[in-house]
Structure formats: structure tokens, C-alpha cells
C-alpha positions in Angstrom: 0.0 0.1 0.4 2.4 2.3 0.1 4.0 4.9 2.6 1.3 7.0 4.3 0.1 10.8 2.8 -1.2 13.6 5.1 -3.3 15.7 2.8 -4.7 17.9 5.1 -4.6 18.6 9.0 -7.3 19.7 10.9 -7.9 21.3 14.1 -11.0 20.8 16.1 -9.8 23.5 19.1 -8.8 23.3 21.1 -8.0 19.9 22.5 -7.9 17.7 18.6 -6.5 17.3 15.6 -7.7 15.6 12.9 -5.5 14.2 9.6 -6.8 13.7 6.2 -4.3 10.2 5.3 -4.2 7.9 2.7 -4.6 5.7 5.4 -7.8 7.1 6.3 -9.0 10.2 9.5 -6.6 10.1 11.8 -7.7 12.0 15.1 -5.9 12.6 18.0 -7.4 14.8 21.3 -4.0 16.0 23.5 -4.6 16.5 27.3 -3.5 19.9 26.5 -4.9 22.7 25.2 -3.2 23.3 21.5 -3.9 26.8 21.2 -2.0 27.7 23.9 1.5 27.7 22.7 2.9 28.2 26.1 1.0 24.9 27.3 3.1 22.9 24.7 6.5 24.5 23.8 9.5 24.9 24.2 9.2 21.1 25.6 6.5 19.5 23.2 7.5 15.8 23.4 7.1 16.0 27.1 3.8 18.7 27.7 2.2 17.4 24.6 0.7 13.8 25.5 -1.9 11.9 23.7 -5.0 11.0 25.6 -7.3 9.6 22.5 -7.0 8.3 19.4 -9.2 7.1 16.6 -8.4 6.1 13.5 -11.6 6.2 10.9 -10.5 3.8 7.8 -11.3 5.3 5.0 -9.5 5.1 1.8 -8.5 8.0 -0.4 -6.9 8.1 -3.9 -6.6 11.8 -4.4 -4.9 14.7 -2.6 -7.7 16.6 -1.0 -6.7 20.1 0.3 -9.9 22.1 -0.1 -11.5 21.1 3.3 -14.9 23.2 4.8 -14.9 23.1 8.4 -16.9 23.8 11.5 -18.2 23.6 15.0 -20.0 20.6 13.8 -17.9 19.1 11.2 -16.3 19.1 8.2 -16.8 18.5 4.9 -14.9 17.7 1.8 -14.9 16.4 -2.0 -13.8 12.7 -2.7 -13.2 10.5 -5.9 -13.2 6.8 -5.0 -12.3 4.9 -8.1 -13.8 1.3 -8.3 -13.4 -1.5 -11.0 
């Protein structure tokens, strides 16, 4: 299947980030407020811990950079090639 490609990152502020990848949508929830840089930096390796990880196994064929999002979710257009 090849290496993972990250097409886009969508912030679900303040504690979550969603990564749209070639292997699905990865949702990471952290214990720190991602909008507050003083809580995370300069020692982000120790300050930023993943509390919860969720993977939605939806496979995409193309690069998706045009994503619309709001507090309720996000939307994008996709093409899926089937036989």
C-alpha cells in the first residue's frame, strides 16, 4: 500500500486535531489546549501527550486540500475509483 500520505490537518480546537491521510482519518485528542503555545512549547515532547486516538478507515485515492470545516464537522469532495 505504500507510505502514508497526510493530505490535510484539521484542527478541532482546543484539544483535538484530525489528519486526513491515505489510510483514513486519524483523530488525536491531547491533554493540553493546542491553541495555548505556552502550555506546549518549548518542551513539546514531554508536554504534549495523546489522550485518545481514533482511526476511521476510509481510503482515499487523491490529494485533498480543499476542506470546509466548522464546529459541527468538516466536508470535502472525493473521487473513488472502483472496478
